[in-house]
N, CA, C, O and the ligand as a Tripos MOL2 file, in Angstrom:
@<TRIPOS>MOLECULE
protein
  289   287    73     0     0
PROTEIN
NO_CHARGES

@<TRIPOS>ATOM
      1 N         -15.5110    1.6220   -5.2280 N.3       1 MET1
      2 CA        -14.6430    2.3440   -5.0060 C.3       1 MET1
      3 C         -13.2630    2.1110   -5.8230 C.2       1 MET1
      4 O         -13.0630    0.9880   -6.2860 O.2       1 MET1
      5 N         -12.2930    3.1480   -6.0180 N.am      2 GLN2
      6 CA        -11.3670    3.0080   -7.1580 C.3       2 GLN2
      7 C         -10.2810    2.1320   -6.2070 C.2       2 GLN2
      8 O         -10.2140    2.1670   -4.9780 O.2       2 GLN2
      9 N          -9.4300    1.3170   -7.1550 N.am      3 ALA3
     10 CA         -8.2780    0.6070   -6.8620 C.3       3 ALA3
     11 C          -7.4610    0.3840   -8.0660 C.2       3 ALA3
     12 O          -7.8730    0.2520   -9.2180 O.2       3 ALA3
     13 N          -5.9990    0.3540   -7.5580 N.am      4 LEU4
     14 CA         -5.2030   -0.1620   -8.8900 C.3       4 LEU4
     15 C          -4.9440   -1.4000   -8.7840 C.2       4 LEU4
     16 O          -4.3030   -1.7790   -7.8040 O.2       4 LEU4
     17 N          -5.3250   -2.2050   -9.6420 N.am      5 TYR5
     18 CA         -5.4190   -3.7950   -9.8540 C.3       5 TYR5
     19 C          -4.4560   -4.2450  -10.6860 C.2       5 TYR5
     20 O          -4.4230   -3.8300  -11.8440 O.2       5 TYR5
     21 N          -3.6030   -5.0890  -10.2510 N.am      6 TRP6
     22 CA         -2.4610   -5.7950  -11.1170 C.3       6 TRP6
     23 C          -3.1620   -7.2790  -11.6060 C.2       6 TRP6
     24 O          -3.4610   -8.1130  -10.7510 O.2       6 TRP6
     25 N          -3.3450   -7.4750  -12.7480 N.am      7 ASN7
     26 CA         -4.0550   -8.6900  -13.1410 C.3       7 ASN7
     27 C          -2.9050   -9.6300  -13.6780 C.2       7 ASN7
     28 O          -3.2360  -10.6240  -14.3230 O.2       7 ASN7
     29 N          -1.5200   -9.3560  -13.4350 N.am      8 GLY8
     30 CA         -0.5090  -10.4610  -13.9300 C.3       8 GLY8
     31 C           0.0010   -9.8390  -15.1050 C.2       8 GLY8
     32 O           1.1500  -10.1560  -15.4110 O.2       8 GLY8
     33 N          -0.6470   -8.9530  -15.8950 N.am      9 ARG9
     34 CA         -0.1430   -8.3110  -17.2100 C.3       9 ARG9
     35 C          -0.1830   -6.8530  -17.1970 C.2       9 ARG9
     36 O           0.7030   -6.1600  -17.6980 O.2       9 ARG9
     37 N          -1.1970   -6.4080  -16.6330 N.am     10 ASP10
     38 CA         -1.3480   -4.9800  -16.6700 C.3      10 ASP10
     39 C          -1.8280   -4.1920  -15.3390 C.2      10 ASP10
     40 O          -2.6930   -4.7620  -14.6740 O.2      10 ASP10
     41 N          -1.4380   -3.1590  -14.9640 N.am     11 LEU11
     42 CA         -1.7880   -2.4890  -13.7240 C.3      11 LEU11
     43 C          -2.8940   -1.5320  -14.2600 C.2      11 LEU11
     44 O          -2.5930   -0.6260  -15.0370 O.2      11 LEU11
     45 N          -4.0380   -1.7120  -13.8890 N.am     12 ARG12
     46 CA         -5.1510   -0.7260  -14.3450 C.3      12 ARG12
     47 C          -6.1170   -0.2400  -13.1260 C.2      12 ARG12
     48 O          -6.3690   -0.9530  -12.1540 O.2      12 ARG12
     49 N          -6.5420    0.8740  -13.2900 N.am     13 LEU13
     50 CA         -7.4440    1.8460  -12.4530 C.3      13 LEU13
     51 C          -8.8080    1.1010  -12.5610 C.2      13 LEU13
     52 O          -9.4710    1.0800  -13.5980 O.2      13 LEU13
     53 N          -9.1410    0.5370  -11.4850 N.am     14 ASP14
     54 CA        -10.6480   -0.2040  -11.5480 C.3      14 ASP14
     55 C         -11.7210    0.8390  -10.8310 C.2      14 ASP14
     56 O         -11.5280    1.1880   -9.6670 O.2      14 ASP14
     57 N         -12.5960    1.2050  -11.4120 N.am     15 PHE15
     58 CA        -13.3600    2.2220  -10.5880 C.3      15 PHE15
     59 C         -14.6630    1.5900  -10.0830 C.2      15 PHE15
     60 O         -15.5880    2.2580   -9.6210 O.2      15 PHE15
     61 N         -14.6720    0.2240  -10.2040 N.am     16 SER16
     62 CA        -15.8330   -0.5810   -9.4670 C.3      16 SER16
     63 C         -15.2120   -1.5770   -8.6610 C.2      16 SER16
     64 O         -15.8300   -2.6370   -8.5670 O.2      16 SER16
     65 N         -14.1800   -1.4790   -8.0860 N.am     17 TYR17
     66 CA        -13.7080   -2.5810   -7.2510 C.3      17 TYR17
     67 C         -14.5830   -2.4340   -5.9120 C.2      17 TYR17
     68 O         -14.9920   -1.3930   -5.3970 O.2      17 TYR17
     69 N         -14.7540   -3.7330   -5.4970 N.am     18 ARG18
     70 CA        -15.6400   -4.0270   -4.3540 C.3      18 ARG18
     71 C         -15.0780   -3.1720   -3.1000 C.2      18 ARG18
     72 O         -13.8830   -2.9520   -2.8990 O.2      18 ARG18
     73 N         -16.0670   -2.7630   -2.3550 N.am     19 VAL19
     74 CA        -15.7700   -1.8060   -1.1840 C.3      19 VAL19
     75 C         -15.5840   -2.9530   -0.0280 C.2      19 VAL19
     76 O         -16.4860   -3.6980    0.3540 O.2      19 VAL19
     77 N         -14.2360   -2.9470    0.4530 N.am     20 PRO20
     78 CA        -14.2400   -3.9180    1.6110 C.3      20 PRO20
     79 C         -15.1480   -3.8820    2.9240 C.2      20 PRO20
     80 O         -15.5790   -2.7810    3.2650 O.2      20 PRO20
     81 N         -15.4320   -4.8800    3.5980 N.am     21 THR21
     82 CA        -16.1270   -4.6950    4.6880 C.3      21 THR21
     83 C         -15.4180   -5.7130    5.7170 C.2      21 THR21
     84 O         -14.8690   -6.7780    5.4330 O.2      21 THR21
     85 N         -15.5580   -5.1550    6.9020 N.am     22 ALA22
     86 CA        -15.0730   -5.9510    8.0840 C.3      22 ALA22
     87 C         -15.8420   -7.1150    8.3830 C.2      22 ALA22
     88 O         -17.0160   -7.2720    8.0490 O.2      22 ALA22
     89 N         -15.0900   -7.9890    9.0720 N.am     23 ASP23
     90 CA        -15.6620   -9.2450    9.7960 C.3      23 ASP23
     91 C         -14.9100   -9.5930   10.9390 C.2      23 ASP23
     92 O         -14.0340   -8.8480   11.3760 O.2      23 ASP23
     93 N         -15.2140  -10.7370   11.4770 N.am     24 ARG24
     94 CA        -14.4720  -11.0400   12.6190 C.3      24 ARG24
     95 C         -12.9000  -11.0390   12.6700 C.2      24 ARG24
     96 O         -12.2180  -10.7990   13.6650 O.2      24 ARG24
     97 N         -12.3870  -11.4010   11.2140 N.am     25 GLN25
     98 CA        -11.0520  -11.5590   11.0660 C.3      25 GLN25
     99 C         -10.5360  -10.5290   10.1250 C.2      25 GLN25
    100 O          -9.3890  -10.7270    9.7240 O.2      25 GLN25
    101 N         -11.1520   -9.4690    9.6910 N.am     26 THR26
    102 CA        -10.9950   -8.3550    8.8970 C.3      26 THR26
    103 C         -11.0670   -6.8880    9.5700 C.2      26 THR26
    104 O         -11.9290   -6.5600   10.3850 O.2      26 THR26
    105 N         -10.2010   -6.1980    9.1790 N.am     27 THR27
    106 CA        -10.1860   -4.7550    9.5960 C.3      27 THR27
    107 C         -10.1970   -3.8920    8.1920 C.2      27 THR27
    108 O          -9.3730   -4.0670    7.2940 O.2      27 THR27
    109 N         -11.0360   -3.1380    8.1610 N.am     28 VAL28
    110 CA        -10.9110   -1.8910    7.1420 C.3      28 VAL28
    111 C         -10.1290   -0.7530    7.4740 C.2      28 VAL28
    112 O         -10.3530   -0.1610    8.5300 O.2      28 VAL28
    113 N          -9.2810   -0.3960    6.7330 N.am     29 VAL29
    114 CA         -8.3570    0.5230    6.9920 C.3      29 VAL29
    115 C          -8.4840    1.7380    5.9970 C.2      29 VAL29
    116 O          -8.3580    1.5160    4.7930 O.2      29 VAL29
    117 N          -8.7040    2.8830    6.4060 N.am     30 LYS30
    118 CA         -8.8390    4.0430    5.4680 C.3      30 LYS30
    119 C          -7.4700    4.5350    5.3790 C.2      30 LYS30
    120 O          -6.8580    5.0150    6.3330 O.2      30 LYS30
    121 N          -6.9180    4.3690    3.9490 N.am     31 ILE31
    122 CA         -5.3800    4.7570    3.9130 C.3      31 ILE31
    123 C          -5.2170    6.3140    3.6290 C.2      31 ILE31
    124 O          -5.8810    7.0080    2.8600 O.2      31 ILE31
    125 N          -4.2900    6.6340    4.3520 N.am     32 HIS32
    126 CA         -3.9270    8.1170    4.1500 C.3      32 HIS32
    127 C          -2.7880    8.4140    3.2090 C.2      32 HIS32
    128 O          -2.8280    9.3150    2.3710 O.2      32 HIS32
    129 N          -1.7190    7.5610    3.4070 N.am     33 LEU33
    130 CA         -0.5550    7.3720    2.5750 C.3      33 LEU33
    131 C          -0.1460    6.0580    2.3000 C.2      33 LEU33
    132 O          -0.2870    5.1650    3.1370 O.2      33 LEU33
    133 N           0.3670    5.8610    1.1550 N.am     34 ALA34
    134 CA          0.7890    4.5690    0.7110 C.3      34 ALA34
    135 C           2.1490    4.5380   -0.0710 C.2      34 ALA34
    136 O           2.4370    5.5900   -0.6430 O.2      34 ALA34
    137 N           2.9170    3.6230   -0.1700 N.am     35 GLY35
    138 CA          4.2170    3.6360   -0.8870 C.3      35 GLY35
    139 C           4.3180    2.4130   -1.6130 C.2      35 GLY35
    140 O           3.8680    1.3310   -1.2360 O.2      35 GLY35
    141 N           4.9960    2.6610   -2.7830 N.am     36 ILE36
    142 CA          5.6260    1.4920   -3.5180 C.3      36 ILE36
    143 C           7.0220    1.2220   -3.2470 C.2      36 ILE36
    144 O           7.9180    2.0610   -3.1510 O.2      36 ILE36
    145 N           7.1230   -0.1410   -3.1250 N.am     37 CYS37
    146 CA          8.4020   -0.3970   -2.5990 C.3      37 CYS37
    147 C           8.9300   -1.4700   -3.8050 C.2      37 CYS37
    148 O           8.2780   -1.7410   -4.8140 O.2      37 CYS37
    149 N          10.2430   -2.0060   -3.4660 N.am     38 ALA38
    150 CA         11.0510   -2.7260   -4.5710 C.3      38 ALA38
    151 C          10.1400   -4.0980   -4.6790 C.2      38 ALA38
    152 O          10.1360   -4.6320   -5.7880 O.2      38 ALA38
    153 N           9.5080   -4.6050   -3.8190 N.am     39 THR39
    154 CA          8.6940   -5.7390   -3.8140 C.3      39 THR39
    155 C           7.4880   -5.4990   -4.7400 C.2      39 THR39
    156 O           7.1320   -6.4220   -5.4720 O.2      39 THR39
    157 N           6.8570   -4.3630   -4.7580 N.am     40 ASP40
    158 CA          5.9070   -4.1510   -5.7330 C.3      40 ASP40
    159 C           6.3990   -4.1160   -7.1460 C.2      40 ASP40
    160 O           5.7570   -4.6210   -8.0670 O.2      40 ASP40
    161 N           7.7210   -3.4220   -7.3280 N.am     41 LEU41
    162 CA          8.2150   -3.4440   -8.7640 C.3      41 LEU41
    163 C           8.5760   -4.7430   -9.1620 C.2      41 LEU41
    164 O           8.6060   -5.0490  -10.3540 O.2      41 LEU41
    165 N           8.8790   -5.6090   -8.1720 N.am     42 GLN42
    166 CA          9.3210   -6.9700   -8.5640 C.3      42 GLN42
    167 C           7.8640   -7.9010   -8.9150 C.2      42 GLN42
    168 O           7.9410   -8.8070   -9.7450 O.2      42 GLN42
    169 N           6.6860   -7.6300   -8.2890 N.am     43 ILE43
    170 CA          5.4830   -8.1670   -8.6530 C.3      43 ILE43
    171 C           5.0720   -7.9790  -10.1460 C.2      43 ILE43
    172 O           4.5190   -8.8220  -10.8530 O.2      43 ILE43
    173 N           5.5020   -6.5260  -10.5430 N.am     44 PHE44
    174 CA          5.2490   -6.2280  -12.0510 C.3      44 PHE44
    175 C           6.1460   -6.9620  -12.9190 C.2      44 PHE44
    176 O           5.9890   -6.9760  -14.1400 O.2      44 PHE44
    177 N           7.0780   -7.5730  -12.3250 N.am     45 ASN45
    178 CA          7.9820   -8.6120  -13.3370 C.3      45 ASN45
    179 C           7.7590  -10.0190  -12.9010 C.2      45 ASN45
    180 O           8.6390  -10.8740  -12.9930 O.2      45 ASN45
    181 N           6.5260  -10.2520  -12.4070 N.am     46 GLY46
    182 CA          6.1370  -11.8320  -12.1640 C.3      46 GLY46
    183 C           6.3500  -12.2780  -10.8950 C.2      46 GLY46
    184 O           5.7800  -13.3320  -10.6150 O.2      46 GLY46
    185 N           7.0330  -11.7520  -10.0280 N.am     47 TYR47
    186 CA          7.3400  -12.2260   -8.7260 C.3      47 TYR47
    187 C           6.1350  -12.8720   -8.0510 C.2      47 TYR47
    188 O           5.0980  -12.2090   -8.0820 O.2      47 TYR47
    189 N           6.1050  -13.9830   -7.4850 N.am     48 MET48
    190 CA          5.0530  -14.7420   -6.8350 C.3      48 MET48
    191 C           3.8910  -14.9780   -7.8210 C.2      48 MET48
    192 O           2.9980  -15.7350   -7.4420 O.2      48 MET48
    193 N           3.8090  -14.4830   -8.8980 N.am     49 GLY49
    194 CA          2.6290  -14.6700   -9.4600 C.3      49 GLY49
    195 C           1.3730  -13.8610   -8.9350 C.2      49 GLY49
    196 O           0.1970  -14.0620   -9.2390 O.2      49 GLY49
    197 N           1.8250  -13.0150   -8.1800 N.am     50 PHE50
    198 CA          0.7870  -11.9280   -7.5830 C.3      50 PHE50
    199 C          -0.2640  -11.3880   -8.5450 C.2      50 PHE50
    200 O           0.0820  -10.9510   -9.6430 O.2      50 PHE50
    201 N          -1.4570  -11.4070   -8.1860 N.am     51 GLU51
    202 CA         -2.5910  -10.8900   -8.9150 C.3      51 GLU51
    203 C          -3.5390  -10.1910   -7.6230 C.2      51 GLU51
    204 O          -3.9650  -10.8510   -6.6750 O.2      51 GLU51
    205 N          -3.7410   -8.8560   -7.8000 N.am     52 GLY52
    206 CA         -4.4880   -8.1500   -6.9210 C.3      52 GLY52
    207 C          -4.1790   -6.7510   -6.5550 C.2      52 GLY52
    208 O          -3.3310   -6.2590   -7.3000 O.2      52 GLY52
    209 N          -4.5110   -6.1560   -5.8510 N.am     53 VAL53
    210 CA         -4.1330   -4.6970   -5.4690 C.3      53 VAL53
    211 C          -2.8710   -4.6120   -4.7250 C.2      53 VAL53
    212 O          -2.7390   -4.9210   -3.5410 O.2      53 VAL53
    213 N          -1.8270   -4.1110   -5.6130 N.am     54 PRO54
    214 CA         -0.5260   -3.9830   -4.6890 C.3      54 PRO54
    215 C          -0.3220   -2.9100   -3.7810 C.2      54 PRO54
    216 O          -0.9860   -1.8750   -3.7150 O.2      54 PRO54
    217 N           0.5960   -3.2240   -3.1250 N.am     55 GLY55
    218 CA          0.9830   -2.1760   -1.9700 C.3      55 GLY55
    219 C           0.5910   -2.6480   -0.5650 C.2      55 GLY55
    220 O          -0.5460   -3.0310   -0.2890 O.2      55 GLY55
    221 N           1.6380   -2.5940    0.3290 N.am     56 HIS56
    222 CA          1.6340   -3.1900    1.5750 C.3      56 HIS56
    223 C           2.2030   -2.2750    2.8050 C.2      56 HIS56
    224 O           2.1860   -2.5480    4.0050 O.2      56 HIS56
    225 N           2.7080   -1.1170    2.1580 N.am     57 GLU57
    226 CA          3.1000   -0.2960    3.0570 C.3      57 GLU57
    227 C           2.5540    1.0970    3.0250 C.2      57 GLU57
    228 O           2.8350    1.9230    2.1560 O.2      57 GLU57
    229 N           1.7540    1.2940    4.0390 N.am     58 PHE58
    230 CA          0.7870    2.4690    4.1450 C.3      58 PHE58
    231 C           0.6750    3.0210    5.6450 C.2      58 PHE58
    232 O           1.2220    2.5230    6.6280 O.2      58 PHE58
    233 N          -0.0290    3.9880    5.6200 N.am     59 VAL59
    234 CA         -0.3840    4.7270    7.0070 C.3      59 VAL59
    235 C          -1.9470    5.0490    6.7360 C.2      59 VAL59
    236 O          -2.3990    5.4950    5.6820 O.2      59 VAL59
    237 N          -2.6790    4.7310    7.9020 N.am     60 GLY60
    238 CA         -3.9580    4.6640    7.7870 C.3      60 GLY60
    239 C          -4.6630    4.5970    9.1340 C.2      60 GLY60
    240 O          -4.0230    4.4120   10.1690 O.2      60 GLY60
    241 N          -5.9520    4.7440    9.1170 N.am     61 SER61
    242 CA         -6.7510    4.6540   10.6160 C.3      61 SER61
    243 C          -7.7740    3.5060   10.3170 C.2      61 SER61
    244 O          -8.3000    3.3190    9.2200 O.2      61 SER61
    245 N          -7.9690    2.8070   11.3840 N.am     62 VAL62
    246 CA         -9.1430    1.7320   11.2760 C.3      62 VAL62
    247 C         -10.2800    2.5110   11.1960 C.2      62 VAL62
    248 O         -10.5270    3.4300   11.9770 O.2      62 VAL62
    249 N         -11.0900    2.1130   10.1230 N.am     63 SER63
    250 CA        -12.5050    2.7710   10.0310 C.3      63 SER63
    251 C         -13.4510    1.6620   10.4050 C.2      63 SER63
    252 O         -14.5870    1.9790   10.7580 O.2      63 SER63
    253 N         -13.1190    0.4600   10.3650 N.am     64 GLU64
    254 CA        -14.0570   -0.4880   10.6640 C.3      64 GLU64
    255 C         -13.4700   -1.9570   11.1040 C.2      64 GLU64
    256 O         -12.5150   -2.4090   10.4720 O.2      64 GLU64
    257 N         -14.0040   -2.6530   12.1200 N.am     65 GLY65
    258 CA        -13.3650   -3.8710   12.3650 C.3      65 GLY65
    259 C         -13.9150   -4.4810   13.7100 C.2      65 GLY65
    260 O         -14.6900   -3.9090   14.4770 O.2      65 GLY65
    261 N         -13.4650   -5.5400   13.8370 N.am     66 PRO66
    262 CA        -13.8240   -6.1960   15.0350 C.3      66 PRO66
    263 C         -13.4960   -5.3960   16.3320 C.2      66 PRO66
    264 O         -12.5660   -4.5910   16.2800 O.2      66 PRO66
    265 N         -14.2360   -5.5680   17.5690 N.am     67 LYS67
    266 CA        -14.0000   -4.8590   18.6270 C.3      67 LYS67
    267 C         -12.6990   -5.6610   19.3410 C.2      67 LYS67
    268 O         -12.6920   -6.8910   19.3670 O.2      67 LYS67
    269 N         -11.8900   -5.0780   19.7650 N.am     68 GLN68
    270 CA        -10.8140   -5.5710   20.4390 C.3      68 GLN68
    271 C         -10.7730   -5.0280   21.9930 C.2      68 GLN68
    272 O         -11.2760   -3.9500   22.3100 O.2      68 GLN68
    273 N         -10.2370   -5.7410   22.7480 N.am     69 THR69
    274 CA        -10.1430   -5.3220   24.2280 C.3      69 THR69
    275 C          -8.7900   -5.6390   24.7480 C.2      69 THR69
    276 O          -8.0990   -6.5080   24.2160 O.2      69 THR69
    277 N          -8.3870   -4.9330   25.8090 N.am     70 MET70
    278 CA         -6.9030   -5.0300   26.3090 C.3      70 MET70
    279 C          -6.9530   -6.0040   27.3710 C.2      70 MET70
    280 O          -5.9230   -6.1150   28.0350 O.2      70 MET70
    281 N          -7.9310   -6.7280   27.6660 N.am     71 ASP71
    282 CA         -8.0770   -7.6990   28.6260 C.3      71 ASP71
    283 C          -7.2250   -9.1120   28.4220 C.2      71 ASP71
    284 O          -7.0640   -9.7650   27.3920 O.2      71 ASP71
    285 N          -6.7870   -9.3270   29.6370 N.am     72 ARG72
    286 CA         -5.6860  -10.5550   29.4160 C.3      72 ARG72
    287 C          -6.2200  -11.5910   30.2370 C.2      72 ARG72
    288 O          -5.6430  -12.6760   30.3140 O.2      72 ARG72
    289 ZN          7.6090   -3.4590    1.0180 Zn       73 ZN73
@<TRIPOS>BOND
     1     1     2 1
     2     2     3 1
     3     3     4 2
     4     3     5 am
     5     5     6 1
     6     6     7 1
     7     7     8 2
     8     7     9 am
     9     9    10 1
    10    10    11 1
    11    11    12 2
    12    11    13 am
    13    13    14 1
    14    14    15 1
    15    15    16 2
    16    15    17 am
    17    17    18 1
    18    18    19 1
    19    19    20 2
    20    19    21 am
    21    21    22 1
    22    22    23 1
    23    23    24 2
    24    23    25 am
    25    25    26 1
    26    26    27 1
    27    27    28 2
    28    27    29 am
    29    29    30 1
    30    30    31 1
    31    31    32 2
    32    31    33 am
    33    33    34 1
    34    34    35 1
    35    35    36 2
    36    35    37 am
    37    37    38 1
    38    38    39 1
    39    39    40 2
    40    39    41 am
    41    41    42 1
    42    42    43 1
    43    43    44 2
    44    43    45 am
    45    45    46 1
    46    46    47 1
    47    47    48 2
    48    47    49 am
    49    49    50 1
    50    50    51 1
    51    51    52 2
    52    51    53 am
    53    53    54 1
    54    54    55 1
    55    55    56 2
    56    55    57 am
    57    57    58 1
    58    58    59 1
    59    59    60 2
    60    59    61 am
    61    61    62 1
    62    62    63 1
    63    63    64 2
    64    63    65 am
    65    65    66 1
    66    66    67 1
    67    67    68 2
    68    67    69 am
    69    69    70 1
    70    70    71 1
    71    71    72 2
    72    71    73 am
    73    73    74 1
    74    74    75 1
    75    75    76 2
    76    75    77 am
    77    77    78 1
    78    78    79 1
    79    79    80 2
    80    79    81 am
    81    81    82 1
    82    82    83 1
    83    83    84 2
    84    83    85 am
    85    85    86 1
    86    86    87 1
    87    87    88 2
    88    87    89 am
    89    89    90 1
    90    90    91 1
    91    91    92 2
    92    91    93 am
    93    93    94 1
    94    94    95 1
    95    95    96 2
    96    95    97 am
    97    97    98 1
    98    98    99 1
    99    99   100 2
   100    99   101 am
   101   101   102 1
   102   102   103 1
   103   103   104 2
   104   103   105 am
   105   105   106 1
   106   106   107 1
   107   107   108 2
   108   107   109 am
   109   109   110 1
   110   110   111 1
   111   111   112 2
   112   111   113 am
   113   113   114 1
   114   114   115 1
   115   115   116 2
   116   115   117 am
   117   117   118 1
   118   118   119 1
   119   119   120 2
   120   119   121 am
   121   121   122 1
   122   122   123 1
   123   123   124 2
   124   123   125 am
   125   125   126 1
   126   126   127 1
   127   127   128 2
   128   127   129 am
   129   129   130 1
   130   130   131 1
   131   131   132 2
   132   131   133 am
   133   133   134 1
   134   134   135 1
   135   135   136 2
   136   135   137 am
   137   137   138 1
   138   138   139 1
   139   139   140 2
   140   139   141 am
   141   141   142 1
   142   142   143 1
   143   143   144 2
   144   143   145 am
   145   145   146 1
   146   146   147 1
   147   147   148 2
   148   147   149 am
   149   149   150 1
   150   150   151 1
   151   151   152 2
   152   151   153 am
   153   153   154 1
   154   154   155 1
   155   155   156 2
   156   155   157 am
   157   157   158 1
   158   158   159 1
   159   159   160 2
   160   159   161 am
   161   161   162 1
   162   162   163 1
   163   163   164 2
   164   163   165 am
   165   165   166 1
   166   166   167 1
   167   167   168 2
   168   167   169 am
   169   169   170 1
   170   170   171 1
   171   171   172 2
   172   171   173 am
   173   173   174 1
   174   174   175 1
   175   175   176 2
   176   175   177 am
   177   177   178 1
   178   178   179 1
   179   179   180 2
   180   179   181 am
   181   181   182 1
   182   182   183 1
   183   183   184 2
   184   183   185 am
   185   185   186 1
   186   186   187 1
   187   187   188 2
   188   187   189 am
   189   189   190 1
   190   190   191 1
   191   191   192 2
   192   191   193 am
   193   193   194 1
   194   194   195 1
   195   195   196 2
   196   195   197 am
   197   197   198 1
   198   198   199 1
   199   199   200 2
   200   199   201 am
   201   201   202 1
   202   202   203 1
   203   203   204 2
   204   203   205 am
   205   205   206 1
   206   206   207 1
   207   207   208 2
   208   207   209 am
   209   209   210 1
   210   210   211 1
   211   211   212 2
   212   211   213 am
   213   213   214 1
   214   214   215 1
   215   215   216 2
   216   215   217 am
   217   217   218 1
   218   218   219 1
   219   219   220 2
   220   219   221 am
   221   221   222 1
   222   222   223 1
   223   223   224 2
   224   223   225 am
   225   225   226 1
   226   226   227 1
   227   227   228 2
   228   227   229 am
   229   229   230 1
   230   230   231 1
   231   231   232 2
   232   231   233 am
   233   233   234 1
   234   234   235 1
   235   235   236 2
   236   235   237 am
   237   237   238 1
   238   238   239 1
   239   239   240 2
   240   239   241 am
   241   241   242 1
   242   242   243 1
   243   243   244 2
   244   243   245 am
   245   245   246 1
   246   246   247 1
   247   247   248 2
   248   247   249 am
   249   249   250 1
   250   250   251 1
   251   251   252 2
   252   251   253 am
   253   253   254 1
   254   254   255 1
   255   255   256 2
   256   255   257 am
   257   257   258 1
   258   258   259 1
   259   259   260 2
   260   259   261 am
   261   261   262 1
   262   262   263 1
   263   263   264 2
   264   263   265 am
   265   265   266 1
   266   266   267 1
   267   267   268 2
   268   267   269 am
   269   269   270 1
   270   270   271 1
   271   271   272 2
   272   271   273 am
   273   273   274 1
   274   274   275 1
   275   275   276 2
   276   275   277 am
   277   277   278 1
   278   278   279 1
   279   279   280 2
   280   279   281 am
   281   281   282 1
   282   282   283 1
   283   283   284 2
   284   283   285 am
   285   285   286 1
   286   286   287 1
   287   287   288 2
@<TRIPOS>SUBSTRUCTURE
     1 MET1         2 RESIDUE 1 A MET
     2 GLN2         6 RESIDUE 1 A GLN
     3 ALA3        10 RESIDUE 1 A ALA
     4 LEU4        14 RESIDUE 1 A LEU
     5 TYR5        18 RESIDUE 1 A TYR
     6 TRP6        22 RESIDUE 1 A TRP
     7 ASN7        26 RESIDUE 1 A ASN
     8 GLY8        30 RESIDUE 1 A GLY
     9 ARG9        34 RESIDUE 1 A ARG
    10 ASP10       38 RESIDUE 1 A ASP
    11 LEU11       42 RESIDUE 1 A LEU
    12 ARG12       46 RESIDUE 1 A ARG
    13 LEU13       50 RESIDUE 1 A LEU
    14 ASP14       54 RESIDUE 1 A ASP
    15 PHE15       58 RESIDUE 1 A PHE
    16 SER16       62 RESIDUE 1 A SER
    17 TYR17       66 RESIDUE 1 A TYR
    18 ARG18       70 RESIDUE 1 A ARG
    19 VAL19       74 RESIDUE 1 A VAL
    20 PRO20       78 RESIDUE 1 A PRO
    21 THR21       82 RESIDUE 1 A THR
    22 ALA22       86 RESIDUE 1 A ALA
    23 ASP23       90 RESIDUE 1 A ASP
    24 ARG24       94 RESIDUE 1 A ARG
    25 GLN25       98 RESIDUE 1 A GLN
    26 THR26      102 RESIDUE 1 A THR
    27 THR27      106 RESIDUE 1 A THR
    28 VAL28      110 RESIDUE 1 A VAL
    29 VAL29      114 RESIDUE 1 A VAL
    30 LYS30      118 RESIDUE 1 A LYS
    31 ILE31      122 RESIDUE 1 A ILE
    32 HIS32      126 RESIDUE 1 A HIS
    33 LEU33      130 RESIDUE 1 A LEU
    34 ALA34      134 RESIDUE 1 A ALA
    35 GLY35      138 RESIDUE 1 A GLY
    36 ILE36      142 RESIDUE 1 A ILE
    37 CYS37      146 RESIDUE 1 A CYS
    38 ALA38      150 RESIDUE 1 A ALA
    39 THR39      154 RESIDUE 1 A THR
    40 ASP40      158 RESIDUE 1 A ASP
    41 LEU41      162 RESIDUE 1 A LEU
    42 GLN42      166 RESIDUE 1 A GLN
    43 ILE43      170 RESIDUE 1 A ILE
    44 PHE44      174 RESIDUE 1 A PHE
    45 ASN45      178 RESIDUE 1 A ASN
    46 GLY46      182 RESIDUE 1 A GLY
    47 TYR47      186 RESIDUE 1 A TYR
    48 MET48      190 RESIDUE 1 A MET
    49 GLY49      194 RESIDUE 1 A GLY
    50 PHE50      198 RESIDUE 1 A PHE
    51 GLU51      202 RESIDUE 1 A GLU
    52 GLY52      206 RESIDUE 1 A GLY
    53 VAL53      210 RESIDUE 1 A VAL
    54 PRO54      214 RESIDUE 1 A PRO
    55 GLY55      218 RESIDUE 1 A GLY
    56 HIS56      222 RESIDUE 1 A HIS
    57 GLU57      226 RESIDUE 1 A GLU
    58 PHE58      230 RESIDUE 1 A PHE
    59 VAL59      234 RESIDUE 1 A VAL
    60 GLY60      238 RESIDUE 1 A GLY
    61 SER61      242 RESIDUE 1 A SER
    62 VAL62      246 RESIDUE 1 A VAL
    63 SER63      250 RESIDUE 1 A SER
    64 GLU64      254 RESIDUE 1 A GLU
    65 GLY65      258 RESIDUE 1 A GLY
    66 PRO66      262 RESIDUE 1 A PRO
    67 LYS67      266 RESIDUE 1 A LYS
    68 GLN68      270 RESIDUE 1 A GLN
    69 THR69      274 RESIDUE 1 A THR
    70 MET70      278 RESIDUE 1 A MET
    71 ASP71      282 RESIDUE 1 A ASP
    72 ARG72      286 RESIDUE 1 A ARG
    73 ZN73       289 GROUP 0 **** ****
């Protein structure tokens, strides 16, 4: 899959980024819309030493994940 990846120096388009998979604690979300916020821009200036796929503001739908129940 494709992903924008920040390696701490450059933002690059990775055409072979691993496809995420769900497990007991991870849900895969198909992203419909994504935004870039001020925190992302700060990351590109070294904030928190982040490396990875930027972006934490999005709209999507769950495509795979652990089964949830509403039982209490
Ligand atoms: Zn934000």
